[in-house]
N, C-alpha and C positions, 0 to 999 in steps of 0.2 A: 067179841073179836074187835080189834081196833081197826077201823076203816082206813086210817092214815097209813097203816103198814101194808094192808092188803091192796089198796088202790095202785100204788106204783108197781107192784109185782104183777097185778092183773093187766095194767096198761102195757107193760113190757111184753107179756104173753100175747096180748091182743095184737100188738105191732108185729111180733114175729109171725103170727098166724096170717096176717095180711100181706106179708112179703111173698110174692109169687115170682117165679122165674119164667119170663115169657120166652117162647121159642121164636127167634128172629133170625134173619139171614146174618151169619157171622162174617161180615165184610172184611175185617182185618185178617181173620183166619183164611178166608178165600184168597185174599191178596197174597198172603205168604205162600199158600199152596200153589197158586198160579205162578208165582215167581220161581219156585223150585221146579215145578213141572216144565215150564217153558225153558228154563235154564238147561235142563237135561236134554231137551229136544234140539234147541238151536245152538247151544253152547255159548260161551262168553264172547263178547266183542273184545278187541284188543284193550287191555286195561291201561288206564293212564299211569304214567310212571309215579312211583311213590315219592312223596316229598319227605326226605329224612328230617327236615326241620319241624314237621308237623307234630304237635303235641298229642299224646293219646287222649281219647275222649274221657271226660270226667265220669265218675261213678254216678249212677242215678240216685236221686235223693230218696230217702225212705218215704213210704206212703203215710199220710196223716191218718190217725185213728178216727173213725167215725162211728156213730150209733149203728149204722147199717153193718159195718164190719164186725160189730159185736154179735149181731144176730145171724148174719149170713157169712159163711166162710169165704175166703178169697177164691177157693176152687169153685164154689157154687156161683159166685158173682163174676168170675172170669168168663171171657168169651170162649165158647166151645171150640175144640179143634175140628177141622174138616178132614174127613177120611178120604184120602186120595191114593191109598196104597192097597186097594183090592187087587186080586189077580187080573181081573178084566182091565182095570185102569193101567196097571203096570204093562200088560201086553200091548195095549194101545199106544202107550208112551214109547215103548221100545220100538215098535213098528214105525211110529212117526219119526223118532230120532234117526233110525236107519235110513228111511226114505229121504229125510231132510238132508243128511250128509251125502248120500249117494246120488240123489236126483234133483233136489230143489235148491240147495244153497247156492250153487253156481248161477242159477237163474234169478235169485234175489240180488246177487252181486252185480249181474248184468243189467238189472232194472226191469227185467221182463215180468217178474212176479212182485206182488205186494200184499201186505196184510190189510184186510178189510176191517171196517168198524164193527162188523158182526162176528169177529173172531175166526174168520176164514181166510183162505188164500185165493187170490184172483190173478189170472193172467192179465197184466196191465199193458204190456207191449209185446204182442206176438211176433213182431218183426225182429225183436232182439233174440229170438230163439231160432237156431238153425232149422231150416225147413225139414231136414231129416229127423229132427228130434221133437218137432211140435206135437205129434200124436202121442208120444210117450210122456211128454211133459204134461199135456192136457189130462192124460189118464192119471198121472201121479198127483196132480192137483185135485182131481175128483176123488181119488182114494184118500188123500189127506183130509179133505173137507168132510168126507164120510166119517173118518176116524175122529176128527175134531167134534163133530156133532155127537158122536157116540160118547166121547169123553165128558162133555158137558152134561149129557143125560145121565151117564153112569155115576158121576160124582154126586149129582142130586139124589139119585135113587139110593146109592150106597150110604148116604147120610139120612135116609128116611124122609126126605122132603123133595119130592118130584117137582113141587112148585118153585123150587129155587133154580131151576134150569136156566131161565132167562138171566137171573142175577149172576150165576156162575159164568155164563157165556159173556156177559158184559165185562165182568172182572177179568176173564182171560183175554178178551179182546184188547183191553187196555194194556195188559201185561205183554202180549205179543208185540204191540207197538213200542212199548217202553224198552223191550229187550232187543229190538231191531238194531242191527249193526249200522254204523255210519254209512250213508249212501243208499240204504234200502228205502223202499217206498211203502207208504201206508196211507190209509184214508183218514181224514180228519172227521170230526163229528158231523159235518155237512155232507160227507161223501166225496170231497175233493182229494185228489192224490197230492201227497206232500213227500218230499224227500228228507230223510233224517240226516 
């Protein structure tokens, strides 16, 4: 047997055997999932007017071919999706969206409520809430924070990685702040309140 013919085939087989797919927190998938989830809960801010002179975005360039792409398929190398469509998560999302529209949105608009850096809601200025409504707003905030904690935990568990809960919470916290409407309050990384 000719060693020169066998060695390249053996090397390729050895390389393929060494390729492993590590399970890591899918940050991009989590960001996309958080954006969709948050958008359904708080709804869009007033969109900026479209510029009719703006050119459409160019088509993405094709991916270059690499040795790894010959061994590992694009599907195997791609970042995994994050499952956020379980019945439990959908129920929590629907409950949060209804509560937000009916009880919380007006208090974000008034500046009474704000998004924390931990992905929760906090009463920032109780004086901005009418006295007759303070108890019900406090209860709505507590209920919403309980649901938020449950969402982060449920997404981690639904994806088979309970250890991802803190990463999911951090990703959602950033998204709540990014999706906040103009004039709403949020905490920065140091915990200081900032107005968007």
